[in-house]
N, C-alpha and C positions, 0 to 999 in steps of 0.2 A: 546492622542487619539489612540485607538486601532482599526485599520481597519483590518477586516478579508476578505478572498476571497468572502465569501457569501455576504458581504456588497457591494462589487464591482459588483457582479452578480445582486444584487437587484437594484442598481442604473441603470445599463444598461437595465435590463428587464423593469423597469418602463418607462425609456426614450423610448425604442423601442415600448412598448405597448401603451404608451400615457395615462395610468391610472393604478390604483392599482388593479382593478378586473382582467384585462387581464394579468397583470404582475404576480399576484398570481397564475393564471392558468399555466403560463409558468414555474414558479418556483416550482409548485406542493405543495403549502402551502395555508393556508386560508388567506383571505383578512385581517382578524383581526390580524393574526400573522405577516403579512407583514407590517401592520400599526405600530405595536409595534416595529418591527425591525427598521423601518425608524425613529420613535421617539427616540429610543435609540441611533441611530447613530447621530441624530441631537443634542441630549443632550451631547454626547461626543464632537462633533465638536464645539458646542456653537453657531451655526448658522443654519438658515433654509436652507435646500437643495432643496426645491421645492417652486415654486410660486403657492400656492394652489388655488387661486381664478381664475386661468387660465384654460381654457378647449380647447384642452386636457391639462392634467397636464404637466407643464414645469419645467425644472430644473432651479434653481437659479444660480447666478454666481458661488457660492461655489459648488453647485451640479455639474455644468459643469466641474469644476476642477477634481472632483472625477470620472466623466464620462471619461475624457481624460486618467486618470490613469487606469481605468478599460479597456479602449480600447487598452492600451499598454500592460498591464500585463496579462489579461485573455487569449488572444491568445497563449502566451507563456506557461501559465499553462495548457491549453488544449493540446498543442503540447507535453508537457512533460508527461501528463497523457497518451496520445496515445502511446508515446514511451515506457513508463513503461509497458503498457498493451502488447505491442509487445514483450518486453523482457520476461514478464511472460509467454507468449504463445510460446516462443522460436523462434520468427521471427526476432528479432533484438538483437543487442549487439555490442561488440567491439572486434576486432581481430587485435591488434597491435603486429607486429612481429619483433624480433631482430634476426640477423643471425650471427652465429659464423663460418659458412662454406662458404668460399668465392665462391666456384664453384656452390653453391646452388642457386644463383640468377637465373641462366638460367633454373634450374629445377623448382624453386618456381613459376615463372610467369604463366606457363600453369596450375599449381595447383590452383592458385588464380583466374584465369579466369574461370575455371570450377566451382570453389566455388562461385564466384560472381553471376553466372547465376542462382544458386539455392537460394542464400541468398543475394538478392540485398539490403536489409536494414541494413546489418552488416557494421559497420564502419571499413574499412580495411586500415592499414597503415604499412609501412616497415621502420624500424629504423636501418639502417646500421651503424650509428654513435655510437651505443651502443655495437659494436662487442666485446669489451673486458671487459665490465661490464654488459653484457646482463643478466646473472642469478641474479645478485643483483637487476637489474631493474625489473625483473620478480617478485621477492619477494616483491618489493616496490609497485607493481601493476602499474608501468610505462608502461610496455608492458604485453602482455597476452600469448605469446608463443615465445620460443627460439629454433631455429634450431641449433643443436650442435651434434658433434660426440664424445664429452668428458663428459659423465655423472658424476655428483657429488652427494654426499649425502647431501641434503639440506632439512631441515624440511619444510613440506608443499608443496614441489615441486616434481612432478612426471615426470620421463623421459619415454615418450611413444616411444617404438621402431618403426621405420618406415621401413627401409630396409637395407640389408647388401650390401656392395660394395667392390671391390678389387682395392686397389691402384696399378696402372699399369705403368710400365716403358716404356718410348718412347724415341727413338733415331733416328737419320738420318739413312736411309738405307745404307749409306756409312760408318757408324761408325763401328770400330772394335767390338763394343759390339753387333752389329746386328746379329752376328753369334752365340752368346751364347743362350742356351735354357732358361736361367734365369740370373738375375743379383744379386749380393750380395753387401754388404756395401762397401767392398774394391774397387769395380768397380767405385765408385764415386770419389775416391781420386784424380784422374787426370782429372776430368770433371768439366765443368761449369754447375752448377745446376740451372735450372729455376723454380721458384715457384711463387705462388700468393703472394701479399704483406700482409702477415699475420705473426704473431709471430711464431718463430720456434716451440714453445711448441704446437701449434695448426696445425702444418704442418705434414701430415702423414709420409712423407719420413724421416723427422727428428725424430719425436716422436717414430715411430715404428722401424726404421732401423738405421739411422746414429748416433743418440745420444747414444742409448744403446751400439753400437759397437765402440763408440768414434772415428768415422771417420768424417773428415772434407773435403768437396769437395774443389777442387782447387780454384773455385770461386763460388759465390752465387749471382744470379741476380733475383730481384723480378720484375714480369711482371703482369700488371693489367688484361689483356684480354686473354682468352683461345686461340682465333685465332692467337694472336701474339706469344704466347708460341709455338703453333704448327708450325708457320712459321719459327721461330728461330731454332726449333729442326730440321725441314726438311732441313734447310740450313747449318746444322752442327755447329751451334753457341752455342749449349748447349744440355743438356738432361733434362728430366722432369719426374715426377711421378704424374699422374692424376687419378681420379676415373674412373673406367671402364665405368660407365654410361655416363660420360662426353664425352669420346671418341666415344661411340656408337651414341650419340645424335648430335654431332657437324656436321654441313653440310660441313665445309671446310675440305677437306681430302688431305693434301699434302703428299709428299713421305716420310713416316716415318715407323718404325717398332715398334711393341709392344712386351714386354716380361714380364714374371712373375717377381715379386720382391721376391727373395729367392726361393729355390727349391720347398717349400710347397706353396708359394704364401702368400700374406697378405690379411686379411679380416678386415674390419671396419664396424661399425654399425652407422647409422644416427638416431638421436632421435629428437623428438619434446617435449621440456620441457614445462610443464604447471603447474599452481597451482592446487592442488588436487581437490578443489571444482569446478573447471571449466571443468574437463574432461567429466562430464556427460551432460553438456549443449548440446542440439541437434546440434547447428551449429558447436561447437568445435568437437564433435564426427564425424560429416560429414567431416570436414576439415582433421581430422586424417585419415579417410578412403581414401580420395583422395590422401593424402600425402604418403600413403603406396603403392600407385600404382607405378610400375616401370616407371621411367621418360619417356623412349621412348614410352611405351604403352600409357601413359597419353597424350602425344603430338599427337599420332595418333587417339585418341578417338574422 
């Protein structure tokens, strides 16, 4: 037996209308065509679907089984068609995000809030658990966008630049390093370095400064929260290097000093990696525009 969606719509229309003539009008076909369709379906099923001598026309026990099937399936089909229509019109879609930048959580939330107000039908999710396989997940279409500061050459993946930031050194106001105009790699050799809990290869202070200079800090402690890092720094229990926008954004301001890292300073760029075919989607383009806004300005908007 080969049941098509049109068969289910036919059964429901006849049941709702109470006769073939009204059902044919609902389905926008002739009564003759509807009769042939019903006969063909009954021939396939090998049973009668209607008690034809009753008025109004009633479904048989077999017909009622098909009606229950129609009542379960057709609403799901209609909802899916509406969703596809919204996607074609650029009103709906999916934006599942993986983050390779630990500090970016605090920046991302106001971006998503501004985005959600404009695109309420977009399915938004954040996948922090994919932090170290995020780009592979993007290629597999498990996620749709990856926030990263480490672009790679991957076929079919585009790294859309967002904004530049400066990794900035912070230390207690009582630290001997507080008097220096800038810090260098060797200044970390006798310090406890506080970083987010990420791999060294993804840590700015290691990848841009310490690893190339072959300098190892006296101790290395990983801390989850920015506010805790700032508290530990202010109390003289370590030093840290954080993005300048994080320091401008944070509301907790203990007694610490900031310094350039190296005489020239360091600069890093943040990217949003997407699949090439998704960049032109209206909702994706809007998200990228919001994400390029300086974090502090976005929060004040």
